[in-house]
LOFILO-163404 format. One line per 3 residues: number of its first residue (from 1); their letters; for each residue y, z, x of N, C-alpha, C. Coordinates in nm, 4 decimals, always signed. Each point is the difference from the previous one (the first is absolute). Layout:
<pts>
NUM) A) Y/Z/X/Y/Z/X/Y/Z/X ~ ...
</pts>
This chain:
<pts>
1) MNS) +9.1816/+12.6718/+8.1097/-0.0476/-0.0902/+0.1633/+0.0620/+0.0901/+0.0750 ~ -0.1520/+0.0458/+0.1342/+0.1036/+0.0863/+0.1057/+0.0443/-0.1084/+0.0936 ~ +0.0224/+0.0243/+0.1078/+0.0488/-0.0756/+0.1100/-0.0739/-0.1065/+0.1217
4) VEK) -0.1705/+0.0848/-0.0460/-0.0814/-0.0995/+0.0398/-0.0153/-0.1383/-0.0892 ~ -0.0645/+0.0657/-0.0626/+0.0069/-0.0923/-0.1678/+0.1008/-0.1233/+0.0639 ~ +0.1671/+0.0612/-0.0404/+0.1036/-0.1144/+0.0163/-0.0808/-0.0686/+0.0991
7) AVT) +0.0066/+0.0332/+0.1367/-0.0258/-0.0656/+0.1451/-0.0833/-0.1594/-0.0482 ~ -0.1055/+0.0841/-0.0359/-0.1737/-0.0912/-0.0284/+0.0951/-0.0833/-0.0682 ~ +0.0067/+0.0166/-0.1398/+0.1010/-0.1310/-0.1095/+0.0806/-0.0648/+0.0515
10) QIF) +0.1063/+0.0434/+0.1273/+0.0927/-0.0388/+0.0692/-0.0997/-0.1702/+0.0253 ~ -0.0993/+0.0526/+0.0855/-0.0278/-0.0856/+0.0648/-0.0257/-0.1598/-0.1259 ~ -0.1082/+0.0473/-0.0633/-0.0052/-0.1371/-0.0667/+0.1306/-0.0635/-0.0776
13) IAT) +0.0740/+0.0703/-0.0472/+0.1114/-0.0933/-0.0639/+0.0669/-0.0543/+0.1478 ~ +0.0619/+0.0692/+0.1057/+0.0471/-0.0624/+0.1236/-0.1060/-0.1708/+0.0129 ~ -0.0740/+0.0278/-0.0380/-0.1511/-0.1244/+0.0411/+0.0142/-0.0983/-0.1259
16) DQQ) +0.0077/+0.0536/-0.1409/+0.0532/-0.1168/-0.0907/+0.1684/-0.0840/+0.0116 ~ +0.0382/+0.0897/+0.0306/+0.1345/-0.0554/+0.0213/+0.0153/-0.0448/+0.1812 ~ -0.1073/+0.0057/+0.0894/+0.0298/-0.0813/+0.1067/+0.0994/+0.0765/+0.0533
19) DWE) +0.0368/+0.1098/+0.0032/+0.1064/+0.0574/+0.1047/-0.0555/+0.0980/+0.0881 ~ -0.0524/-0.1039/+0.1144/-0.0393/+0.0426/+0.0942/+0.0609/+0.0873/+0.1616 ~ +0.0910/+0.0079/-0.0777/+0.0667/+0.1028/+0.1073/+0.0183/+0.1075/-0.0724
22) RLE) -0.0145/+0.0500/-0.1312/-0.0215/+0.1057/-0.0942/-0.1367/+0.0530/+0.0010 ~ -0.0617/-0.0966/+0.0344/-0.1595/+0.0329/-0.0073/-0.0566/+0.0774/+0.1374 ~ +0.0640/-0.0880/+0.1189/-0.0223/+0.0748/+0.1085/+0.0557/+0.1410/+0.0300
25) VIF) +0.0908/+0.0554/-0.0504/+0.0795/+0.1074/+0.0104/-0.1586/+0.0628/-0.0408 ~ +0.0276/+0.0246/-0.1072/-0.1607/+0.0680/-0.0598/-0.0936/+0.0421/+0.0904 ~ -0.0573/-0.0586/+0.0630/-0.1275/-0.0263/+0.1040/-0.0024/+0.0775/+0.1032
28) ANQ) -0.0684/+0.1143/+0.0190/+0.0012/+0.0813/+0.1733/+0.0396/-0.1298/+0.1219 ~ -0.0255/+0.0410/+0.0814/+0.0477/-0.1142/+0.1188/-0.1357/-0.0786/+0.0935 ~ -0.1399/+0.1251/-0.0960/-0.1016/-0.1043/+0.0365/-0.1081/+0.0946/-0.1357
31) VEL) -0.0137/-0.1064/-0.1068/-0.0810/-0.0215/-0.1200/-0.1428/-0.0180/+0.0085 ~ -0.0557/+0.0576/+0.0054/-0.1694/-0.0352/-0.0411/+0.0405/-0.0970/-0.1053 ~ -0.0653/-0.1271/-0.0315/-0.0274/-0.0976/-0.0807/-0.1702/-0.0294/-0.0566
34) DYS) -0.0228/+0.0386/-0.0981/-0.1810/-0.0072/-0.0697/+0.0253/-0.0423/-0.1124 ~ -0.0422/-0.1615/+0.0394/-0.0354/-0.0541/-0.1722/-0.1887/-0.0591/+0.0699 ~ -0.0393/+0.1137/+0.0463/-0.1907/-0.0740/+0.0557/-0.0528/-0.0287/-0.1101
37) SMN) +0.0288/+0.0835/-0.1335/-0.1190/+0.0230/-0.0816/+0.0458/-0.2440/-0.1099 ~ +0.1281/+0.0022/+0.0322/+0.0220/-0.0855/-0.0229/-0.0397/-0.1230/+0.0493 ~ +0.0272/+0.0066/+0.1446/-0.0048/-0.1637/+0.1213/-0.1331/+0.0458/+0.0725
40) GNP) -0.0093/+0.0879/+0.0143/-0.1172/+0.0179/+0.1413/+0.0470/+0.0328/+0.1010 ~ +0.1576/-0.0185/+0.0264/+0.0314/+0.0410/+0.0999/-0.0056/+0.0990/+0.0679 ~ -0.0141/+0.0478/+0.1211/+0.0098/+0.1782/-0.0084/+0.1866/+0.0224/+0.0032
43) ATT) -0.0111/+0.1124/-0.0136/+0.1920/+0.0733/-0.0059/+0.0412/+0.0204/+0.1446 ~ +0.1202/-0.0396/-0.0363/+0.0098/-0.0009/+0.1365/+0.1747/+0.0752/+0.0078 ~ +0.0846/+0.0161/+0.1200/+0.0781/+0.0675/+0.0001/+0.1194/-0.1275/+0.0301
46) LSP) +0.1542/+0.0438/-0.1013/+0.0861/-0.0917/+0.0165/+0.1497/+0.0332/+0.0275 ~ +0.0859/-0.0588/+0.0295/+0.1328/+0.0211/+0.0045/+0.0429/-0.0113/-0.1405 ~ +0.1850/+0.0255/-0.0247/+0.0228/-0.0705/-0.1388/-0.0211/-0.0815/+0.0430
49) QEI) +0.0377/-0.1034/+0.0722/+0.0014/-0.1069/-0.0466/-0.0305/-0.1132/+0.0253 ~ -0.1498/+0.0582/+0.0756/-0.1081/-0.0745/-0.0191/-0.0601/-0.0222/-0.1358 ~ -0.0264/+0.1625/-0.0734/-0.0596/-0.0390/-0.1188/+0.1668/-0.0873/-0.0763
52) TSA) +0.0467/+0.0052/-0.0440/+0.1151/-0.0966/-0.0383/+0.0027/-0.1961/+0.0042 ~ -0.0128/+0.0405/+0.1745/-0.0455/-0.1608/+0.0548/-0.0624/-0.0881/-0.0991 ~ -0.1268/+0.1557/-0.0241/-0.1495/-0.0966/-0.0052/-0.0175/-0.0115/-0.2143
55) WKG) +0.0692/+0.0670/-0.0031/+0.0607/-0.0118/-0.1793/+0.0790/-0.0781/-0.0009 ~ +0.1048/-0.0844/+0.0678/+0.1022/-0.0563/-0.0595/-0.0915/-0.1032/+0.0627 ~ -0.1479/-0.0079/+0.0971/-0.0439/-0.1639/-0.0033/-0.0850/-0.1354/-0.1344
58) ILP) +0.0037/+0.1714/-0.0946/-0.0500/-0.0744/-0.1361/+0.0298/+0.0457/-0.0853 ~ +0.0834/+0.1670/-0.0894/+0.1261/+0.0119/-0.0931/+0.0697/-0.1103/-0.0120 ~ +0.1037/-0.0439/+0.0781/+0.0627/-0.0697/-0.0686/-0.0560/-0.1605/-0.0838
61) GFT) -0.0527/-0.0249/+0.0971/-0.0982/-0.1109/-0.0711/-0.0339/-0.0246/-0.1807 ~ -0.0119/+0.1192/-0.1105/+0.0076/+0.0241/-0.0765/+0.1271/+0.0140/-0.0800 ~ +0.0123/-0.0386/-0.1209/+0.0783/-0.0133/-0.0883/+0.0860/+0.1387/-0.0242
64) HTH) -0.1166/+0.0805/-0.0456/+0.0159/+0.1622/-0.0329/-0.1610/+0.0845/+0.0770 ~ +0.0991/+0.1433/+0.0366/-0.1185/+0.0762/+0.0146/+0.0249/+0.0905/-0.1039 ~ -0.0587/+0.0461/-0.0157/+0.0116/+0.1975/-0.0966/-0.1274/+0.0961/+0.0839
67) HQL) +0.0720/+0.1099/+0.0008/-0.0780/+0.0584/+0.0380/+0.0285/+0.1549/-0.0893 ~ -0.1309/+0.0663/-0.0841/+0.0418/+0.0953/-0.0099/-0.1366/+0.0925/+0.0197 ~ +0.0784/+0.1269/+0.0374/-0.0641/+0.1269/+0.0073/-0.0062/+0.1311/-0.1518
70) GNM) -0.0630/+0.0647/+0.0050/-0.0447/+0.0905/-0.0769/-0.1100/+0.1341/+0.0413 ~ +0.0315/+0.0904/-0.0920/-0.1124/+0.1215/+0.0501/+0.0153/+0.0620/+0.1122 ~ +0.1027/+0.0174/+0.0448/+0.0679/+0.0293/+0.1464/-0.0663/+0.1908/-0.0261
73) IST) -0.0622/-0.0147/+0.1134/-0.0184/+0.1684/+0.0572/+0.0376/+0.0239/+0.1234 ~ +0.0892/+0.0778/+0.0307/+0.0020/+0.0700/+0.1406/-0.0010/+0.1169/+0.0098 ~ -0.0238/+0.0073/+0.1543/+0.0471/+0.1377/+0.0726/+0.0624/-0.0275/+0.0751
76) IED) +0.0752/+0.0968/+0.0168/+0.0757/+0.0224/+0.1629/-0.0002/+0.1785/+0.0207 ~ -0.0357/-0.0809/+0.1702/-0.0088/+0.2018/+0.0738/+0.0491/-0.0167/+0.0882 ~ +0.1624/+0.0820/-0.0147/+0.0311/+0.0018/+0.1685/+0.0448/-0.1808/-0.0449
79) NKA) +0.0239/-0.0142/+0.2100/+0.0676/-0.1769/-0.0545/-0.0754/-0.1047/+0.0329 ~ -0.1520/-0.0012/-0.0354/-0.0944/-0.0766/-0.0849/+0.0220/+0.0135/-0.1265 ~ -0.0655/-0.1149/-0.0587/-0.0069/-0.0820/-0.1651/-0.1376/-0.0540/-0.0060
82) QVF) -0.0215/+0.0083/-0.1135/-0.1511/-0.1285/-0.0042/+0.0514/-0.0276/-0.1671 ~ -0.0302/-0.1209/-0.0227/+0.0011/-0.0690/-0.1408/-0.0766/-0.0833/-0.0335 ~ -0.0723/+0.0163/-0.1146/-0.0802/-0.0798/-0.1214/+0.0450/-0.0840/-0.0337
85) CYG) +0.0403/-0.1176/-0.0457/-0.0374/-0.0500/-0.0911/-0.0424/-0.1445/-0.1006 ~ -0.0032/-0.0607/-0.1041/-0.0887/-0.0860/-0.0602/+0.0872/-0.1229/+0.0464 ~ -0.0092/-0.0836/-0.0168/+0.0843/-0.1359/+0.0778/-0.0580/-0.1082/-0.0288
88) TAT) +0.0384/-0.1006/-0.0780/-0.0010/-0.1588/-0.0526/+0.0834/-0.0973/+0.0543 ~ +0.0357/-0.0506/+0.0452/+0.0278/-0.0950/+0.0826/+0.0216/-0.2030/-0.0857 ~ +0.1061/-0.0217/-0.1207/-0.0431/-0.0963/-0.0302/+0.1173/-0.0674/+0.0829
91) HFL) -0.0452/-0.1762/+0.0285/+0.0481/-0.0894/+0.1034/-0.0312/-0.1379/-0.0881 ~ +0.1577/-0.0474/-0.0368/+0.0328/-0.1269/-0.0858/+0.0254/-0.1533/+0.0753 ~ -0.0654/-0.1071/-0.0276/+0.0253/-0.1162/+0.0728/-0.0626/-0.0557/-0.0884
94) EDE) +0.0826/-0.1375/-0.0181/-0.0562/-0.0932/-0.0994/-0.1062/-0.1452/+0.1015 ~ -0.1154/+0.0363/-0.0897/-0.1507/-0.0854/+0.0595/-0.0566/-0.0963/-0.1100 ~ -0.0339/-0.0541/-0.0172/-0.0399/-0.0497/-0.0618/-0.1474/+0.0639/-0.0716
97) RGN) -0.0606/+0.0809/+0.0714/-0.1425/+0.0797/-0.0352/+0.0087/+0.1805/-0.0108 ~ +0.1164/-0.0285/-0.0025/+0.0860/+0.1304/-0.0668/+0.0883/+0.0680/+0.1314 ~ +0.1365/+0.0665/-0.1545/+0.0605/+0.0275/+0.0475/-0.0063/+0.1831/+0.1351
100) VWT) -0.0676/+0.0483/-0.0655/+0.0532/+0.1455/+0.0536/-0.1465/+0.0715/+0.0552 ~ +0.0043/+0.0559/+0.1431/-0.1384/+0.0220/-0.0039/+0.0853/+0.1945/+0.0442 ~ -0.1278/+0.0667/-0.0243/+0.0396/+0.1874/-0.0207/-0.1028/+0.0701/+0.0780
103) VVG) +0.0898/+0.0663/+0.0699/-0.0897/+0.1549/+0.0980/-0.0237/+0.0943/-0.0447 ~ -0.1044/+0.0661/-0.0223/+0.0266/+0.1423/-0.0121/-0.0921/+0.0987/+0.0804 ~ +0.0510/+0.1109/-0.0377/-0.1286/+0.1126/+0.0759/+0.1337/+0.1257/+0.0601
106) TYN) +0.0356/+0.0865/+0.0412/+0.0335/+0.0794/-0.0027/-0.0062/+0.0279/+0.1899 ~ +0.1160/+0.0845/+0.0335/+0.0643/+0.0087/+0.1375/+0.0111/+0.1470/+0.0488 ~ -0.0128/+0.0324/+0.1154/+0.0517/+0.1222/+0.0287/+0.0449/+0.0037/+0.1092
109) FEL) +0.1593/+0.0787/+0.0408/+0.0794/-0.0055/+0.0671/+0.0112/+0.1176/+0.0637 ~ +0.0594/+0.0296/+0.1643/+0.0804/+0.0882/+0.0711/+0.0873/-0.0301/+0.0190 ~ +0.1121/+0.1123/-0.0340/+0.0678/-0.0186/+0.0875/+0.0829/+0.1270/+0.0554
112) VLI) +0.0742/-0.0312/+0.1156/+0.0769/+0.1199/+0.0236/+0.1475/+0.0381/+0.0628 ~ +0.0267/+0.1458/-0.0149/+0.1817/-0.0267/-0.0322/+0.0127/+0.0439/+0.1160 ~ +0.0781/-0.1181/+0.0534/+0.1512/-0.0523/+0.0662/+0.0867/+0.0235/-0.0153
115) SDE) +0.1176/+0.0357/+0.0688/+0.1002/+0.0461/-0.0756/+0.0338/-0.0078/-0.1326 ~ -0.0662/+0.0416/-0.0306/+0.0434/+0.1012/-0.1746/-0.0600/-0.1281/-0.0725 ~ -0.0294/-0.1108/+0.0641/-0.0755/-0.0902/-0.0714/-0.1014/-0.0037/-0.0102
118) WKV) -0.1212/-0.0527/-0.1476/-0.0832/-0.0332/+0.0651/-0.0696/-0.1577/+0.0124 ~ -0.0566/+0.0269/+0.0756/-0.0709/-0.1494/+0.0630/-0.1512/-0.0392/+0.0540 ~ -0.0636/-0.1296/-0.0936/-0.1290/-0.0123/-0.0717/-0.0425/-0.0030/+0.1815
121) SKM) -0.1158/+0.0751/+0.0356/-0.0410/-0.0593/+0.1452/-0.1851/-0.0643/-0.0569 ~ -0.0204/+0.0111/-0.1540/-0.1371/-0.0169/+0.0010/+0.0228/-0.0933/-0.0937 ~ -0.0891/-0.1116/-0.0267/+0.0189/-0.0268/-0.1537/-0.1590/-0.0253/+0.0379
124) KFN) -0.0759/-0.0507/-0.1312/-0.1384/-0.0272/+0.0301/-0.0176/-0.0124/-0.2129 ~ -0.0712/-0.1401/+0.0111/+0.0209/-0.0507/-0.1554/-0.1393/-0.0285/+0.0035 ~ -0.0486/+0.0550/-0.0944/-0.1244/+0.0324/-0.0831/-0.0705/-0.0964/-0.0791
127) FKY) -0.0147/-0.1763/-0.0207/-0.0654/-0.0824/-0.0520/-0.0416/+0.0427/-0.0946 ~ +0.0331/-0.0433/-0.0858/-0.1340/-0.0097/-0.1557/-0.0141/-0.1208/-0.0068 ~ +0.1206/-0.0942/-0.0616/-0.0835/-0.1541/-0.0354/+0.1898/-0.0805/-0.0247
130) QDG) -0.0411/-0.0888/+0.0379/+0.0398/-0.1582/-0.0678/+0.0067/-0.0386/-0.0702 ~ +0.0680/-0.0610/-0.1067/-0.0400/-0.0875/-0.0679/+0.1185/-0.1379/-0.0079 ~ +0.0149/-0.1087/-0.0668/+0.0475/-0.1397/-0.0081/-0.0006/-0.0550/+0.1211
133) NTS) +0.0916/-0.1315/+0.0113/-0.0059/-0.0950/+0.1579/-0.0242/+0.0671/+0.0929 ~ -0.0563/+0.0487/+0.0510/-0.0907/+0.0449/+0.1166/+0.0886/-0.0928/+0.1798 ~ -0.0104/-0.1370/-0.0304/+0.0646/-0.1370/+0.0574/+0.1239/+0.0743/+0.0260
136) LPQ) +0.0917/+0.0736/-0.1027/+0.1408/-0.0088/+0.0503/+0.0691/+0.0561/+0.0816 ~ -0.0527/+0.0933/+0.0605/+0.0114/+0.0583/+0.1456/+0.0281/-0.1357/+0.1185 ~ -0.1133/-0.0685/-0.0181/+0.0454/-0.0933/+0.1085/+0.0993/-0.1099/-0.0252
139) KAI) -0.0008/-0.0779/-0.1448/+0.1174/-0.0738/-0.0564/+0.1300/+0.1231/+0.1072 ~ -0.0115/+0.1008/-0.1057/+0.1695/+0.0490/+0.0364/+0.0227/+0.0033/+0.1771 ~ -0.1359/+0.0556/+0.0857/+0.0685/-0.0161/+0.1447/+0.0149/-0.1561/+0.0372
142) ENI) -0.0518/-0.1063/-0.0440/+0.0133/-0.0988/+0.0012/+0.1597/-0.0600/-0.0314 ~ +0.0695/+0.0626/-0.1094/+0.1607/-0.0408/-0.0544/+0.0578/+0.0948/+0.0959 ~ -0.0369/+0.0990/+0.0873/+0.1117/+0.0230/+0.1306/-0.0209/-0.0789/+0.1184
145) TK) -0.1040/-0.0473/+0.0156/-0.0364/-0.1033/+0.0924/+0.0484/-0.1219/-0.0099 ~ +0.0445/-0.0285/-0.1292/+0.0826/-0.1634/-0.0079/+0.0680/-0.0393/+0.0774
</pts>
């Protein structure tokens, strides 16, 4: 695994561990975040703190999350890099209608080299499908707002 692939992998490890401080340092100062293929919202540019603030509004409401990446392809040219990978996110929360919500797709990342460290400047999710209890995200949000 090269250094850009490691940076991408660390995003999901930090997310599953809810290590928000570590997650924030993996991102560049401004990140184009694009989940439009899944939620219909246009891509937006956010700070690392804005990203983690949004993720804190849902992910801790699950009992467990598990992000698994694979089939990474990376290219590095000077101080810029691109990483493509497959991604599966499994979310667990006990519920009478089913305990698991799974989202599957691919990612396109762009990274920039800042002070000898690769930082993610763009994160695009390409939604393929979801399975399981699709009402779990709302229940997770409600768990946080209780």
